[in-house]
N, C-alpha and C positions, 0 to 999 in steps of 0.2 A: 487865290489867297482869300483871307477873311478880312473885311473892312468893318470898322466900328465907327459909328457916328454918335455924337453926344447930343442929347436933347436939351442940354443947357450949356451955356458958354463957359462956365467955370471948369467943367471937366471932373471926372470921377477919379482921375489918377491921384490928385492930391488927397482925396478922402481915403483912398486905400492905405496910404501911409507907408509906402514901400520905397525902396531906393530906385529912382528913375533918372537916368541920364546924369548921375552924379549928384542929385539933389533930393532932399526929403521934405515932405510937407504933409500936414494932416489937418483936417477940419472935422466938424461934428458929423455924426451919421445923418442927422436931419437935413444937412445940406447936400447929401449925396444925390446926384442926378441919375436918371435912368439911361441905360446904355442898350442899344440895339445892335446885335451882331448880324450882319448881312453877308451872305455867301455870294461870291462872284463866279461860282462854278456854273457849268452848263445846266440847263433846265432838266436834262435827262437824268442827272444825278439827284435822285429824290432823297429826302432825309429819311433815315432809318434809326429809330430809337433803339439803342443797344442795352442801356441800363439806366436806372434812376435810383437816387438815394434821397430820402426825405430830410436828412439832416447832415450838414457838413459845416466846418468852421474855417474862417480865413484869418491869418495871422500876419503881423508885420515881422519880417525876418531881418536879422543883421547881415551885413556884407559877409561874403564867404571868406573864412579865415585861412583855409589851406585847401589843397587840391583833393583831400580825402572826401570832401562832400559836406553837405549841410547836416546839422545836428538839431534835433528837436529839443534837446536839453538846453540849447542856447536861447530858445524862445520862452516866452511866458505863456504856456499853453492854456493856463486858466484865465487869460485875458485875451479874448479874440476880438478882432475888429468887426467881424460880420459873420452871421450864421444864416443859412438858408438851404435851398434844395440844389442838388447836383444832378445833371443829366449828361449822359454820354451819347452822342449822336454821330452817325456815320454819313458822310457826304462823298460817295464814291470811295476813293482810296484814302481820303482825309477823314480823320476823326476829330471831333470837337468835344471839349469838356466845358459845359455851360453851367454857370452859377446863377441861380434864379432866386427871386424873392419867394419865400414860402407862402405868403398871403396873396400878393398881386400877380405873381408870375413874371414880373419884369426882370430883364436880364441885367445881372450885375457885372459879370466879366465872362470872357470867352477865351479859351486856350486851344488854339488849333494845333494839331499834330499831323505832320505830313510824312513822317518816316518812323519806323519802329525803334531805331537807335537815336532818335532825337532827344535833346535835353529839354524839350518843352515840358516834360513831366519827369521830374527827378526825385526818386525816393530818398529820404534821409537815411543816414547810416546807422542810427541808433534806435530806430523804431519802425515798425511796419504799418503804423496808422497815419503817418504824416508824409506829405509830399511837398515839393516846390513846383509851382506852376509858372510857366512863362506866358503871360498874357500880352497880346499884341493888338494894336488898333488898326493894323493894315496900312499905316502911314510911316513906317519906319521906327515908331516908338514902341517900346516894350518895357515890361516891368516884371519882377519876380515877387510872388506872394507865397506864403505858406498856407497849406490846406491840410486839414485833418479830419478824421472820422472818430466818432465816439466808440464804436464797436470795432473789434478786429475783424469780424466777419464782413463788414462793409468794405474794408480796405482789401480784403482777399477777393471779393467779387469785383471790385474796381480793377484790380490787376488782371484778373482772369478775363474780364470783358475786353480789355485792351489787347491781350495776347490772342484771344480768339479772333478779333478783328484783323490783326496782322497776319495770322495764319490763313484766314480766308482770302486776303489780298494776295498772298503768295501763291495759293492754289489757283486763283483766277489768272495770275500772271503766267503760271506754268501752262494752264490750259490754252491761253492765247498763243503762247509760243508753239505749242504742239499744233494748233490750228494753222498757224502760219507755215510751219514745216510741211504739213499735209497739202496745203494749197500750193506750195512751191513745187511739189512733185509733178512730173508729167502725167497727163491724163491718158489712161490706156483705153483703147477702143475695144470693148468686149462684145460688140454687136455682131450678129451672124451676117456673113457675106453671102452673096448670091451663089446658090448651089451648095452651101454648107448645111449639114444636118446635125442634129443633136440627139444622141441616143441616151435614153434614160432607162435603167433597169429597175423594175418594180417587183418586189418580192411578194407574189400573190400566193396565198395558202392553197394547198391542194385540196381536192374534193374527195370526200369519202361517202359512198352510197348516195351520190348525187347532191350531197350537202357540203358546204365549205367547212373544212376542219378548222376549228378555232384554237385547239390545244395541241401542241406538238410535244412529243416525248423524245426529243433528239438533243439531249445534252443541254437543256436549259433554254433553247431557242423558242420563239413563239410566245404565246400568251401564258402567263403564269398566274394561277389562282392563289390568292392570299391564304395564309393559314387561318383556320378558325380562331376566333378570340377565346381566351380562357374563360371558363364558367364564372358567372358573376357570383358575388357573395364570398364568404370565407371558405377556404378549402379545408376539408376534413383531414385529420391527421392519419397517416397510414397505420394499418393494424400492426400490433407487435409481432415480431418473428416467432414462428412455432418452435417450442422447446423440443429438443430430441427426446424420443422415448427410450428409456433405459430398462432392461430386464430386472425383475425383482431379485434381490439377493437372498441367500439362504436364511440369514438371520431375520429378514423381513417376513419370509414365508412362515418361519416358526412362530413368530410373534402373532401373525394373522391367525394361524390354526389354534393357538392357545386362547385367543380372545374372541373367536367366532362362536357364538351360541349355536348357530345352525350346525356346525361341525360336531359339536359335543352331542347334540340330540340325535344326529344321524348315527353316531357310533353306538349309542345306547340301544337304538332300534335294531342294529345288526346283532348286538350281543343277545338281545331277547329272542331274536329269531333263531339263533343257533341252538338254544336249549329247548328240547321238545316238551319238557315238563311245564314250561310256562305258557304253552299254547292253550288258549281258551277254547279252541275247537275240539279238544279231547272230550269234553262233556257231551258234545253232540253225538260222538260215536258210541259212547256208553249208553246214551238214551235210546239209540237206535237198536242196540243189541238187546236190551231188556224188553223191548216192545215185541220183538220177534219171539 
């Protein structure tokens, strides 16, 4: 368990101002002594810091009215008794919530939690930012105080840290049980006896032309070469599909003949050749006859 010793004789329980063993008392914060929380666990269980919050608030809470739970609406949340730093520390399977002074680091209160379903940390029913902590001095005395965060994200991290701790404890417990079951099984003697042999088949690749074959083409067995990587850079778009060639129609042929200048000139040349009177070479014949 966790034991708490007081550095002053008056004790800090009265200053907290909470219901303690049926009585309530309160003094000024200046008279509050320092409290040191010492662990009586084995030395092998080293402290592990799980989470810390720079600001939290402690409240005096009224007695529980009904079984439904505590309500932050019944507190005066704008008037806190103490504010400081909060730390969540794991000591083996036990988790401790420590309230520390923000300036000096002195311990104000310690809330040990030994089981996940323990009421040592009890959330209120009307808010997600406030909790009721059960602080214990390890001597049979305990008290309940209210504790709250300014931001909702801090309360979420606080809950998540506690849940992760208990999940880890559960996994460790299951691993220990499996280890014990394996150790309880009889040990089998798998050593070779005298005269026993062990045959091992090794698949050695065949040789081709005096060299070992590294690649086989027998249904995917043997060494497979990876496919080449795609070319770097952007890929070019594929060319457009070829349009089918269609024969020209009669109307298109007529239009082409009418508009083609070369066709018109060629027809005039044929017409001129058909008429002999228009041949310029006739003068050459006449010139030759007159010479003779």
